[in-house]
LUMFITOR-551450 format. One line per 2 residues: number of its first residue (from 1); their letters; for each residue x, y, z of C-alpha. Coordinates in Angstrom, 3 decimals. Layout:
N
NUM = a = X:Y:Z | ...
END
This chain:
685
1 = xx = 0.573:18.694:-55.153 | 2.010:21.274:-52.709
3 = xx = -0.600:23.796:-53.555 | -3.447:21.169:-52.920
5 = xx = -1.807:20.257:-49.750 | -1.680:23.619:-48.430
7 = xx = -5.485:24.096:-49.337 | -6.381:20.919:-47.638
9 = xx = -4.483:22.083:-44.420 | -5.967:25.526:-44.482
11 = xx = -9.567:23.827:-44.653 | -8.545:21.815:-41.723
13 = xx = -7.504:24.771:-39.839 | -11.049:26.370:-40.522
15 = xx = -12.487:23.321:-39.318 | -10.608:23.063:-36.299
17 = xx = -11.111:26.748:-35.247 | -14.759:26.450:-35.860
19 = xx = -14.983:23.356:-33.742 | -12.992:24.963:-30.746
21 = xx = -15.187:28.162:-31.053 | -18.328:26.075:-31.169
23 = xx = -17.313:23.995:-28.061 | -16.539:26.999:-25.960
25 = xx = -19.790:28.764:-27.006 | -21.713:25.547:-25.749
27 = xx = -19.822:25.590:-22.492 | -20.663:29.158:-22.141
29 = xx = -24.259:28.625:-22.872 | -24.374:25.659:-20.523
31 = xx = -22.706:27.660:-17.562 | -25.469:30.517:-17.997
33 = xx = -28.275:27.741:-17.939 | -26.794:26.426:-14.789
35 = xx = -26.815:29.999:-13.219 | -30.443:30.236:-14.289
37 = xx = -31.208:26.995:-12.531 | -30.824:24.180:-14.972
39 = xx = -30.538:21.126:-12.834 | -27.084:19.220:-12.681
41 = xx = -28.947:15.996:-13.406 | -29.632:17.396:-16.813
43 = xx = -26.132:18.971:-17.463 | -24.074:15.812:-16.672
45 = xx = -26.059:13.289:-18.987 | -26.325:15.965:-21.746
47 = xx = -22.569:16.526:-21.806 | -21.762:12.943:-21.779
49 = xx = -24.472:12.215:-24.448 | -23.458:15.392:-26.670
51 = xx = -19.598:14.396:-26.743 | -20.314:10.716:-27.409
53 = xx = -22.572:11.774:-30.229 | -20.100:14.225:-31.526
55 = xx = -17.424:11.498:-31.786 | -19.923:9.081:-32.966
57 = xx = -20.832:11.365:-35.820 | -17.050:11.797:-36.668
59 = xx = -16.908:8.118:-36.924 | -19.877:7.663:-39.261
61 = xx = -18.593:10.386:-41.329 | -15.103:8.534:-41.573
63 = xx = -16.467:5.091:-42.263 | -14.561:3.167:-44.870
65 = xx = -14.082:-0.428:-46.245 | -10.887:0.591:-48.109
67 = xx = -7.893:-1.322:-46.434 | -5.524:1.697:-47.018
69 = xx = -7.859:4.114:-45.291 | -8.996:1.741:-42.648
71 = xx = -5.377:0.852:-41.511 | -3.442:3.926:-42.171
73 = xx = -5.990:6.602:-42.951 | -4.709:6.804:-46.613
75 = xx = -1.277:8.150:-45.229 | -2.432:11.725:-45.764
77 = xx = -2.730:13.032:-42.038 | -0.863:16.287:-41.651
79 = xx = 1.958:16.340:-38.731 | 0.069:18.631:-36.510
81 = xx = -3.161:16.909:-36.586 | -1.472:13.453:-36.233
83 = xx = 0.380:14.824:-33.221 | -3.040:15.808:-31.778
85 = xx = -4.369:12.472:-32.422 | -1.538:10.812:-30.999
87 = xx = -1.595:13.088:-27.825 | -5.102:11.979:-27.336
89 = xx = -4.338:8.477:-28.013 | -1.573:8.816:-25.437
91 = xx = -3.662:10.758:-22.809 | -5.355:7.681:-21.634
93 = xx = -7.298:7.189:-18.457 | -4.335:6.796:-16.432
95 = xx = -2.711:10.019:-17.735 | -5.773:12.033:-17.366
97 = xx = -7.681:10.349:-14.286 | -4.994:8.541:-12.286
99 = xx = -1.682:10.476:-12.865 | -2.547:13.479:-10.703
101 = xx = -4.020:11.109:-8.202 | -0.709:9.131:-8.031
103 = xx = 1.258:12.248:-7.382 | -1.410:13.258:-4.708
105 = xx = -1.213:10.055:-2.808 | 2.706:9.156:-3.441
107 = xx = 4.386:12.507:-3.828 | 7.152:12.915:-6.171
109 = xx = 9.236:9.960:-5.453 | 6.661:7.770:-3.596
111 = xx = 7.423:4.794:-0.892 | 9.310:1.657:-1.233
113 = xx = 6.102:-0.136:-2.247 | 4.922:2.392:-4.764
115 = xx = 6.959:4.688:-7.013 | 5.717:8.377:-7.120
117 = xx = 3.683:10.022:-9.750 | 6.624:11.896:-11.158
119 = xx = 8.243:8.640:-12.579 | 5.202:8.362:-14.770
121 = xx = 5.620:11.791:-16.088 | 9.305:11.524:-16.619
123 = xx = 9.078:8.047:-18.157 | 6.124:8.652:-20.548
125 = xx = 7.421:12.006:-21.874 | 10.990:10.546:-22.336
127 = xx = 9.521:7.620:-24.177 | 8.246:10.105:-26.817
129 = xx = 12.032:11.086:-27.411 | 12.763:7.522:-27.992
131 = xx = 9.870:7.127:-30.410 | 11.078:10.237:-32.568
133 = xx = 14.739:9.133:-32.522 | 14.787:5.284:-32.721
135 = xx = 11.426:4.089:-34.102 | 8.835:6.191:-35.889
137 = xx = 10.784:7.617:-38.819 | 12.237:4.065:-39.711
139 = xx = 8.964:2.185:-39.425 | 7.227:5.090:-41.679
141 = xx = 9.898:4.513:-44.432 | 9.000:1.015:-44.816
143 = xx = 5.380:1.564:-45.665 | 3.736:-0.788:-43.279
145 = xx = 0.373:-1.303:-41.908 | 0.786:-2.826:-38.551
147 = xx = 3.773:-3.310:-36.040 | 3.780:-7.258:-36.719
149 = xx = 4.343:-6.358:-40.335 | 7.814:-4.934:-39.363
151 = xx = 8.873:-8.273:-37.786 | 7.600:-10.189:-40.739
153 = xx = 9.456:-8.090:-43.376 | 12.585:-7.418:-41.234
155 = xx = 13.098:-11.128:-40.136 | 11.254:-13.127:-42.622
157 = xx = 9.460:-16.233:-41.619 | 6.172:-16.752:-39.718
159 = xx = 7.142:-16.815:-35.884 | 8.361:-13.333:-35.721
161 = xx = 5.112:-11.976:-36.865 | 3.001:-14.516:-34.830
163 = xx = 4.896:-13.487:-31.637 | 4.630:-9.860:-32.416
165 = xx = 0.677:-10.230:-33.125 | 0.316:-12.305:-29.876
167 = xx = 2.430:-9.575:-27.893 | 0.160:-6.712:-29.571
169 = xx = -2.882:-8.471:-28.233 | -1.635:-9.165:-24.938
171 = xx = -0.308:-5.842:-23.887 | -3.103:-3.900:-25.837
173 = xx = -5.990:-5.879:-24.036 | -4.198:-5.109:-20.546
175 = xx = -4.076:-1.529:-21.614 | -7.689:-1.400:-22.981
177 = xx = -9.183:-2.969:-19.853 | -7.822:0.086:-17.763
179 = xx = -9.484:2.415:-20.237 | -12.966:0.826:-20.211
181 = xx = -12.541:0.721:-16.330 | -12.028:4.536:-16.378
183 = xx = -15.110:4.672:-18.925 | -17.387:3.070:-16.570
185 = xx = -16.274:5.224:-13.529 | -16.766:8.477:-15.528
187 = xx = -20.014:7.334:-17.047 | -21.533:6.100:-13.765
189 = xx = -20.496:9.490:-12.021 | -21.803:11.739:-14.827
191 = xx = -25.363:9.815:-15.173 | -25.830:8.094:-11.913
193 = xx = -26.143:4.740:-13.220 | -24.526:1.694:-11.858
195 = xx = -20.777:1.167:-12.817 | -21.349:-1.882:-14.776
197 = xx = -24.112:0.138:-16.850 | -21.679:3.107:-17.245
199 = xx = -19.190:0.629:-18.839 | -21.799:-0.423:-21.508
201 = xx = -22.850:3.238:-22.199 | -19.266:4.248:-22.767
203 = xx = -18.690:1.083:-24.833 | -21.176:2.329:-27.315
205 = xx = -19.115:5.356:-27.842 | -16.000:3.372:-28.494
207 = xx = -17.487:1.219:-31.049 | -19.132:3.963:-32.970
209 = xx = -15.884:5.687:-33.246 | -13.697:2.895:-34.277
211 = xx = -16.141:0.165:-35.832 | -17.125:1.971:-39.074
213 = xx = -13.840:3.763:-40.045 | -10.966:2.204:-38.496
215 = xx = -7.792:4.517:-38.428 | -9.398:7.258:-40.625
217 = xx = -12.211:7.643:-38.344 | -10.131:7.208:-35.268
219 = xx = -7.734:9.907:-36.373 | -10.262:12.852:-36.576
221 = xx = -12.190:11.505:-33.624 | -9.021:11.828:-31.574
223 = xx = -8.443:15.229:-32.889 | -11.803:16.300:-31.497
225 = xx = -11.261:14.341:-28.208 | -7.868:16.226:-27.551
227 = xx = -9.347:19.475:-27.667 | -12.073:18.420:-24.933
229 = xx = -9.642:16.860:-22.816 | -7.161:19.782:-22.961
231 = xx = -9.913:22.277:-21.936 | -11.212:19.908:-19.294
233 = xx = -7.562:19.770:-17.662 | -6.458:23.280:-17.902
235 = xx = -9.614:25.105:-16.665 | -9.522:23.640:-13.144
237 = xx = -5.890:23.602:-12.560 | -5.821:27.184:-13.846
239 = xx = -8.661:28.197:-11.540 | -7.034:26.406:-8.470
241 = xx = -3.831:28.278:-9.302 | -5.714:31.627:-9.425
243 = xx = -7.681:30.905:-6.373 | -4.800:30.111:-4.304
245 = xx = -1.706:31.927:-5.672 | -3.267:34.625:-7.971
247 = xx = -1.739:33.459:-11.287 | -3.549:30.944:-13.579
249 = xx = -0.168:29.674:-14.957 | -0.253:26.700:-12.531
251 = xx = 3.159:25.172:-13.677 | 5.020:28.352:-12.875
253 = xx = 3.586:29.098:-9.373 | 2.694:25.990:-7.542
255 = xx = 5.995:25.870:-5.849 | 4.927:28.255:-3.000
257 = xx = 2.066:25.930:-2.322 | 4.416:23.030:-2.193
259 = xx = 6.395:24.804:0.591 | 3.140:25.395:2.525
261 = xx = 1.967:21.564:2.259 | 5.507:20.726:3.847
263 = xx = 4.659:23.108:6.826 | 1.060:21.700:7.034
265 = xx = 2.424:18.208:7.135 | 4.731:18.880:9.943
267 = xx = 1.829:20.355:11.826 | -0.329:17.196:11.092
269 = xx = 2.363:14.955:12.324 | 2.418:16.755:15.594
271 = xx = -1.341:17.088:16.110 | -2.866:15.172:19.043
273 = xx = -6.086:14.641:17.263 | -4.166:12.926:14.550
275 = xx = -2.334:10.747:16.958 | -5.744:9.585:18.454
277 = xx = -6.756:8.566:14.843 | -3.371:6.694:14.557
279 = xx = -3.823:5.019:17.831 | -7.414:3.731:16.948
281 = xx = -5.949:2.281:13.638 | -3.246:0.425:15.603
283 = xx = -6.002:-0.916:17.784 | -7.857:-2.110:14.877
285 = xx = -4.618:-3.675:13.446 | -4.203:-5.390:16.678
287 = xx = -7.635:-6.879:16.402 | -7.140:-8.228:12.967
289 = xx = -3.764:-9.664:14.202 | -5.578:-11.627:16.859
291 = xx = -8.153:-12.981:14.607 | -5.634:-14.096:11.964
293 = xx = -4.039:-16.236:14.845 | -7.122:-18.500:14.940
295 = xx = -8.969:-17.723:11.745 | -11.704:-20.577:12.118
297 = xx = -12.461:-19.779:15.593 | -12.556:-15.922:15.288
299 = xx = -14.820:-16.222:12.323 | -17.191:-18.702:14.422
301 = xx = -17.188:-16.116:17.358 | -17.883:-13.192:15.190
303 = xx = -20.752:-14.793:13.301 | -22.175:-15.893:16.628
305 = xx = -21.644:-12.459:18.015 | -23.540:-10.894:15.027
307 = xx = -26.436:-13.377:15.345 | -26.960:-12.568:19.085
309 = xx = -26.832:-8.896:18.048 | -29.858:-9.466:15.817
311 = xx = -31.842:-11.455:18.326 | -31.311:-8.707:20.978
313 = xx = -32.297:-6.028:18.784 | -35.405:-7.910:17.597
315 = xx = -36.201:-8.842:21.513 | -35.904:-5.074:22.171
317 = xx = -38.249:-4.123:19.228 | -35.406:-1.734:18.045
319 = xx = -35.680:0.535:15.001 | -36.108:-1.589:11.668
321 = xx = -32.939:0.264:10.214 | -30.664:-0.895:13.118
323 = xx = -31.807:-4.555:12.480 | -31.300:-4.169:8.757
325 = xx = -27.735:-2.977:9.377 | -27.054:-5.894:11.730
327 = xx = -27.974:-8.355:9.038 | -25.827:-6.556:6.602
329 = xx = -22.984:-6.892:9.234 | -23.700:-10.679:9.431
331 = xx = -23.903:-10.845:5.484 | -20.625:-8.915:5.156
333 = xx = -18.659:-11.566:7.200 | -16.517:-13.811:5.253
335 = xx = -18.027:-17.059:3.810 | -15.182:-19.437:4.934
337 = xx = -11.929:-19.454:6.725 | -9.805:-19.030:3.523
339 = xx = -11.849:-15.924:2.508 | -11.624:-14.569:6.042
341 = xx = -7.838:-14.818:6.054 | -7.455:-13.149:2.854
343 = xx = -9.861:-10.170:3.802 | -8.344:-9.884:7.299
345 = xx = -4.627:-9.968:5.958 | -5.822:-6.971:3.724
347 = xx = -7.423:-5.202:6.482 | -4.607:-5.735:9.015
349 = xx = -2.178:-4.239:6.481 | -4.561:-1.348:5.524
351 = xx = -4.742:-0.304:9.131 | -1.107:-0.601:9.710
353 = xx = -0.598:1.834:6.915 | -3.215:4.240:8.072
355 = xx = -1.893:4.163:11.584 | 1.463:5.720:10.358
357 = xx = 1.652:9.420:10.192 | -0.142:11.320:7.188
359 = xx = -1.894:7.802:6.939 | 1.298:6.343:5.458
361 = xx = 1.381:9.023:2.555 | 5.149:10.136:2.186
363 = xx = 5.840:13.906:2.490 | 4.985:15.288:-0.856
365 = xx = 8.318:16.812:-1.633 | 10.584:14.231:-0.165
367 = xx = 13.134:13.124:-2.942 | 13.141:9.322:-1.964
369 = xx = 11.897:7.204:0.947 | 14.434:6.498:3.565
371 = xx = 17.501:8.484:4.463 | 20.929:8.030:2.703
373 = xx = 22.665:9.156:5.752 | 20.591:7.424:8.482
375 = xx = 20.492:3.972:9.850 | 21.247:0.786:7.575
377 = xx = 17.448:0.301:7.375 | 16.920:3.765:6.219
379 = xx = 19.654:3.590:3.747 | 18.267:0.319:2.408
381 = xx = 14.820:1.859:2.063 | 16.383:4.973:0.158
383 = xx = 18.163:2.644:-2.295 | 15.226:0.568:-3.012
385 = xx = 13.001:3.616:-3.586 | 15.501:5.286:-5.906
387 = xx = 16.105:1.881:-7.674 | 12.316:1.380:-8.235
389 = xx = 11.841:4.989:-9.382 | 14.519:4.530:-12.107
391 = xx = 13.248:1.088:-12.984 | 9.702:2.362:-13.634
393 = xx = 11.165:5.324:-15.632 | 12.934:3.012:-17.894
395 = xx = 9.916:0.657:-18.278 | 7.599:3.510:-19.272
397 = xx = 9.991:4.894:-21.590 | 10.924:1.529:-23.367
399 = xx = 7.176:0.579:-23.249 | 6.310:3.974:-24.975
401 = xx = 8.941:3.005:-27.852 | 7.233:-0.376:-28.223
403 = xx = 3.344:0.218:-27.875 | 1.917:-1.111:-31.164
405 = xx = -1.149:1.286:-31.026 | 1.245:4.272:-30.569
407 = xx = 3.648:3.376:-33.241 | 0.860:2.489:-35.851
409 = xx = -0.225:6.228:-35.393 | 2.892:7.459:-37.331
411 = xx = 2.189:5.292:-40.284 | -0.577:7.694:-41.351
413 = xx = 1.546:10.768:-42.171 | 2.662:11.356:-45.855
415 = xx = 6.286:11.063:-45.468 | 9.074:10.186:-43.123
417 = xx = 9.982:13.689:-42.364 | 6.341:14.458:-41.373
419 = xx = 6.255:11.508:-39.241 | 9.262:12.834:-37.112
421 = xx = 7.540:16.236:-37.045 | 4.330:14.580:-35.966
423 = xx = 6.174:13.133:-32.909 | 7.516:16.696:-32.224
425 = xx = 3.965:17.986:-32.271 | 2.730:15.172:-30.106
427 = xx = 5.284:15.828:-27.405 | 4.268:19.487:-27.499
429 = xx = 0.545:18.656:-26.839 | 1.350:16.149:-24.365
431 = xx = 3.366:18.705:-22.534 | 0.782:20.955:-22.340
433 = xx = -0.989:18.830:-19.849 | 1.932:17.060:-18.292
435 = xx = 3.488:20.205:-16.974 | 0.235:20.797:-15.282
437 = xx = 0.044:17.487:-13.636 | 2.451:17.910:-10.598
439 = xx = 0.745:21.286:-10.091 | -2.695:19.848:-9.845
441 = xx = -1.649:17.312:-7.525 | -0.193:19.997:-5.170
443 = xx = -3.106:22.379:-5.435 | -5.652:19.841:-4.632
445 = xx = -3.690:18.394:-1.560 | -3.311:22.207:-0.449
447 = xx = -7.005:22.467:-0.675 | -7.958:19.254:1.062
449 = xx = -5.478:20.090:3.757 | -6.480:23.688:4.248
451 = xx = -10.236:23.282:3.879 | -11.554:19.789:4.325
453 = xx = -9.321:18.929:7.353 | -10.875:20.758:10.519
455 = xx = -14.425:20.935:8.975 | -17.396:19.146:10.853
457 = xx = -18.712:15.795:9.857 | -22.433:17.354:9.980
459 = xx = -21.167:19.901:7.280 | -19.263:17.599:4.907
461 = xx = -19.114:18.830:1.143 | -21.413:17.154:-1.279
463 = xx = -18.671:15.722:-3.349 | -17.567:13.432:-0.674
465 = xx = -20.981:11.800:-0.257 | -21.656:11.715:-4.120
467 = xx = -18.398:9.805:-4.806 | -18.781:7.514:-1.706
469 = xx = -22.126:6.304:-3.390 | -20.308:5.557:-6.706
471 = xx = -17.514:3.598:-4.916 | -16.651:3.852:-1.124
473 = xx = -12.922:2.913:-2.010 | -12.610:6.265:-4.119
475 = xx = -13.696:8.589:-1.267 | -14.777:8.199:2.312
477 = xx = -14.586:10.025:5.406 | -15.059:8.157:8.792
479 = xx = -14.985:9.929:12.280 | -12.525:7.299:13.843
481 = xx = -11.856:9.210:16.935 | -15.283:10.361:17.482
483 = xx = -14.584:14.049:17.987 | -17.045:15.237:15.277
485 = xx = -14.207:16.896:13.209 | -12.286:15.653:10.159
487 = xx = -8.716:14.656:10.534 | -6.540:14.089:7.744
489 = xx = -5.975:10.483:8.925 | -9.804:9.952:8.630
491 = xx = -9.985:10.823:4.815 | -9.459:8.070:2.277
493 = xx = -9.218:9.207:-1.407 | -8.415:6.986:-4.314
495 = xx = -6.077:7.988:-7.071 | -8.857:7.677:-9.682
497 = xx = -10.977:10.273:-8.062 | -8.482:13.377:-7.494
499 = xx = -8.742:14.801:-11.016 | -12.545:14.040:-11.438
501 = xx = -13.445:15.671:-8.073 | -11.152:18.672:-8.675
503 = xx = -13.714:21.282:-9.850 | -15.893:20.350:-6.803
505 = xx = -13.017:20.527:-4.279 | -12.073:23.836:-5.716
507 = xx = -15.794:25.244:-5.551 | -16.245:25.514:-9.473
509 = xx = -19.540:25.350:-11.229 | -20.858:21.891:-11.905
511 = xx = -20.524:22.476:-15.590 | -16.816:22.340:-15.107
513 = xx = -17.311:18.995:-13.200 | -19.119:17.809:-16.199
515 = xx = -16.594:18.980:-18.542 | -13.651:17.287:-16.481
517 = xx = -15.715:14.096:-16.689 | -16.195:14.441:-20.386
519 = xx = -12.328:15.111:-20.665 | -11.762:11.922:-18.819
521 = xx = -14.197:10.023:-21.023 | -12.499:11.579:-24.272
523 = xx = -9.027:10.348:-22.764 | -10.412:6.705:-22.214
525 = xx = -12.299:6.721:-25.360 | -9.392:7.797:-27.548
527 = xx = -7.020:5.478:-26.351 | -9.456:2.510:-26.197
529 = xx = -10.246:3.215:-29.946 | -6.675:2.841:-30.944
531 = xx = -6.217:-0.143:-28.661 | -9.089:-2.018:-30.078
533 = xx = -8.105:-1.297:-33.597 | -4.818:-2.544:-32.951
535 = xx = -6.054:-5.809:-31.276 | -8.381:-6.659:-34.078
537 = xx = -5.830:-5.986:-36.706 | -3.469:-8.137:-35.030
539 = xx = -5.979:-11.021:-34.874 | -7.332:-10.716:-38.283
541 = xx = -4.680:-9.172:-40.430 | -1.432:-10.560:-38.831
543 = xx = -2.785:-13.900:-37.622 | -6.005:-15.246:-39.106
545 = xx = -5.217:-13.390:-42.683 | -1.572:-14.845:-42.855
547 = xx = -2.111:-18.420:-41.370 | -5.790:-19.518:-41.825
549 = xx = -7.402:-17.158:-44.506 | -4.532:-15.981:-46.719
551 = xx = -6.766:-15.616:-49.844 | -9.034:-13.299:-48.292
553 = xx = -9.543:-9.989:-50.103 | -8.569:-6.593:-48.423
555 = xx = -12.322:-5.743:-48.107 | -12.997:-9.074:-46.372
557 = xx = -10.331:-8.616:-43.845 | -11.588:-4.987:-43.046
559 = xx = -15.090:-6.452:-42.466 | -13.818:-9.170:-40.417
561 = xx = -11.555:-6.904:-38.451 | -14.787:-4.699:-37.569
563 = xx = -16.643:-7.522:-36.050 | -13.559:-8.900:-34.128
565 = xx = -13.080:-5.523:-32.728 | -16.704:-5.516:-31.459
567 = xx = -15.996:-8.945:-29.656 | -12.914:-7.813:-28.310
569 = xx = -14.686:-4.694:-26.775 | -17.265:-6.702:-25.096
571 = xx = -14.736:-9.090:-23.723 | -12.748:-6.397:-22.273
573 = xx = -15.746:-4.808:-20.845 | -16.548:-8.028:-18.920
575 = xx = -13.030:-8.026:-17.358 | -13.243:-4.389:-16.429
577 = xx = -16.524:-4.728:-14.620 | -14.822:-7.165:-12.403
579 = xx = -12.464:-4.229:-11.448 | -9.273:-6.227:-11.541
581 = xx = -6.942:-3.303:-10.370 | -6.540:0.401:-10.249
583 = xx = -5.912:2.202:-13.517 | -2.263:2.975:-13.044
585 = xx = -1.029:-0.433:-12.090 | -2.772:-2.107:-15.123
587 = xx = -1.160:0.549:-17.473 | 2.253:0.074:-15.883
589 = xx = 1.936:-3.658:-16.653 | 0.876:-3.235:-20.114
591 = xx = 4.015:-0.913:-20.754 | 6.352:-3.555:-19.126
593 = xx = 4.861:-6.199:-21.543 | 5.374:-3.966:-24.490
595 = xx = 8.836:-2.993:-23.655 | 9.978:-6.637:-23.097
597 = xx = 8.225:-7.996:-26.136 | 8.988:-5.555:-28.781
599 = xx = 11.796:-3.199:-27.869 | 14.871:-5.544:-28.126
601 = xx = 14.085:-7.168:-31.484 | 12.745:-3.865:-32.872
603 = xx = 15.563:-1.483:-31.987 | 18.248:-4.099:-32.789
605 = xx = 16.376:-5.106:-36.176 | 16.458:-1.310:-37.025
607 = xx = 20.037:-0.525:-36.192 | 21.900:-3.896:-36.301
609 = xx = 22.100:-5.886:-39.506 | 23.437:-8.871:-37.367
611 = xx = 20.014:-9.522:-35.896 | 18.664:-12.762:-37.178
613 = xx = 15.207:-14.507:-37.167 | 16.372:-16.953:-34.438
615 = xx = 17.589:-14.156:-32.369 | 14.297:-12.124:-32.536
617 = xx = 12.090:-15.071:-31.834 | 14.222:-16.274:-28.846
619 = xx = 14.522:-12.572:-27.415 | 10.961:-11.954:-27.769
621 = xx = 9.866:-15.296:-26.222 | 12.248:-14.898:-23.423
623 = xx = 11.373:-11.298:-22.540 | 7.804:-12.104:-22.677
625 = xx = 8.013:-15.128:-20.346 | 10.177:-13.531:-17.723
627 = xx = 7.980:-10.516:-17.507 | 4.804:-12.437:-17.140
629 = xx = 6.366:-14.789:-14.579 | 7.514:-11.998:-12.475
631 = xx = 4.059:-10.298:-12.332 | 2.128:-13.418:-11.908
633 = xx = 4.548:-14.711:-9.149 | 4.140:-11.497:-7.365
635 = xx = 0.346:-11.040:-7.927 | -1.474:-11.340:-4.483
637 = xx = -4.441:-12.850:-5.962 | -2.557:-15.801:-7.718
639 = xx = -0.572:-16.521:-4.432 | -3.709:-16.691:-2.686
641 = xx = -5.221:-19.028:-5.059 | -2.245:-21.195:-4.903
643 = xx = -2.114:-21.168:-1.142 | 1.216:-19.460:-1.149
645 = xx = 2.008:-17.329:2.007 | 3.968:-14.151:2.237
647 = xx = 5.086:-11.837:-0.844 | 6.465:-13.232:-4.049
649 = xx = 10.100:-13.183:-5.221 | 11.453:-9.775:-5.923
651 = xx = 14.766:-9.802:-7.786 | 16.755:-6.587:-6.676
653 = xx = 13.744:-5.427:-4.778 | 12.111:-4.378:-8.156
655 = xx = 8.374:-3.996:-7.888 | 6.145:-6.164:-10.285
657 = xx = 5.071:-3.071:-12.136 | 8.781:-2.675:-13.516
659 = xx = 9.153:-6.196:-14.564 | 9.939:-5.054:-17.912
661 = xx = 13.471:-4.364:-16.767 | 14.164:-7.969:-16.696
663 = xx = 12.296:-8.551:-19.689 | 14.186:-6.002:-21.890
665 = xx = 17.513:-6.818:-20.365 | 17.301:-10.721:-21.045
667 = xx = 15.403:-10.312:-24.079 | 18.188:-8.037:-25.463
669 = xx = 20.943:-10.342:-24.251 | 19.289:-13.504:-25.838
671 = xx = 18.662:-11.842:-29.120 | 22.186:-10.782:-29.561
673 = xx = 23.688:-14.146:-28.303 | 21.357:-16.294:-30.376
675 = xx = 21.975:-13.984:-33.565 | 25.645:-14.303:-33.044
677 = xx = 25.425:-18.053:-32.482 | 23.422:-18.505:-35.696
679 = xx = 25.558:-16.301:-37.861 | 28.685:-18.244:-36.859
681 = xx = 27.063:-21.635:-37.350 | 28.871:-23.472:-40.249
683 = xx = 26.891:-23.994:-43.465 | 26.307:-27.657:-44.220
685 = x = 28.211:-28.706:-47.432
END
């Protein structure tokens, strides 16, 4: 057996080496073709098509209808490859696309209203330590298929399993919407099609990867995807480090650029041109403030003014382009006073933020917002910033230890010891990228401050214009003070663009831009595969198969899981097309949900014999309810729909993204108290 396993692993190593060499050869060939004049209009779609077809081919090769293969890949994935697959599963669109952007916009610690990106790096990395120590080996020892299986086997009865299945569906669906949003963003940029069509193109790749072969196909697809996203991340960050510092090992050398960014930030805050931009934003904020004092009258006056402008242009026989632009301004006005109030309130806050130094962005290297030795208001701001930083780190760590699609990944190893080893490999493969994320944010910010700021508007780099066509909220530059030169306050970059635009910002060939987009697509596809598989398994195996169709054969359950996976993917695509939120907030919400639903009953169930069924059900229900309430009560769209003014309730100043702090705390307390109460209840005679 041992000799056969060694031969199997040697064969896998040869296949992996051949794949890496082949991929590098194709990239070098495409780089040569670009130098020879091959249009980028061919390069982008080719990379998208080639990588998706590669993943699809692996998915078709791994097709199976056997339950043991479909759910846990036959439990024969070696630790290193399982670690690569887990890393790809983990390096979602949030990690690959948005994490560097979050660090770019919010610095290391962020602001009171938005924790910095370093909290995500620490929380997600630390979460894997919890998985290795507290969860993965114990679940693997129980020979399970899904996470709800644990609750059914450990606590008995039906309700622990049902609640776990519903929790797996809710947190995984929230997570998968963020991935499909990222897929649409990348596919639309790479091919030039509309965002909604980009979602459908990427969705085809997701289904081909996971529909036919379940966990068996998804595992090997994720190994291939990890290689793509690793190259896509390390090549541009290494190039920027070499270009700016002369050393390609970015995590070791970006500190000098961080110091230079601090100097540039101080110069920008003292710049007269930047102050002109801030004054213009203050003027615009004052205009919105005046409009909000009489919304109905202001809307009527603005509509009448737009109509007069159109009539005047027509009377002057003006250029048709100006007339069309005037009609667009009229059509862009809100439909009714309620819509006007919502739109103008957001615009007021946006202009107030941008009227502050550095457009409201915190200094990059600042430890926390506020000042512990300053005024009472600054001290309170410092405490709130530090508390939210720690709360987010806690939620991400606990959420990692409770994410169903990640924990299922460690059911596929041959033994308990190899499950623990595969967690270590996963942490290693994740660390290769996560150590470079803070460096990438610093290097890109230096590039923008040093080369984009001060350039002329008639010589803007093409990447700004191209991304603005995809979505103006991702990238836009407006000459606010009318001097013809770009000021830092006039630049708007969204978190979801920083990584994808890095090669163009750094002046790399377009083939690297295509590779980065393909890497982001690989990250989103790999996570979406695992999430969709988790949702369909929870719906079919853990809910329908137990409660409605208990007499189904394993093969019938597999077939039904495949079609359920397709239906869920289509539903998630419809939700993602609405662009409900940025990627990072959606992902943070899913982690809070996973932490509050699963972690208390899961960890107590493993380590405390006294945990009972009543305690587990009560704790899961309370944790879930509290977390959902806190998120919904603070959602601006929900409050606007209910006619509620002002911000929602914020307990201890904790932001909604970290609602899992309350869910985990209350869920643990309720589980313990309910278990103790049940154990002390006298047995009837």
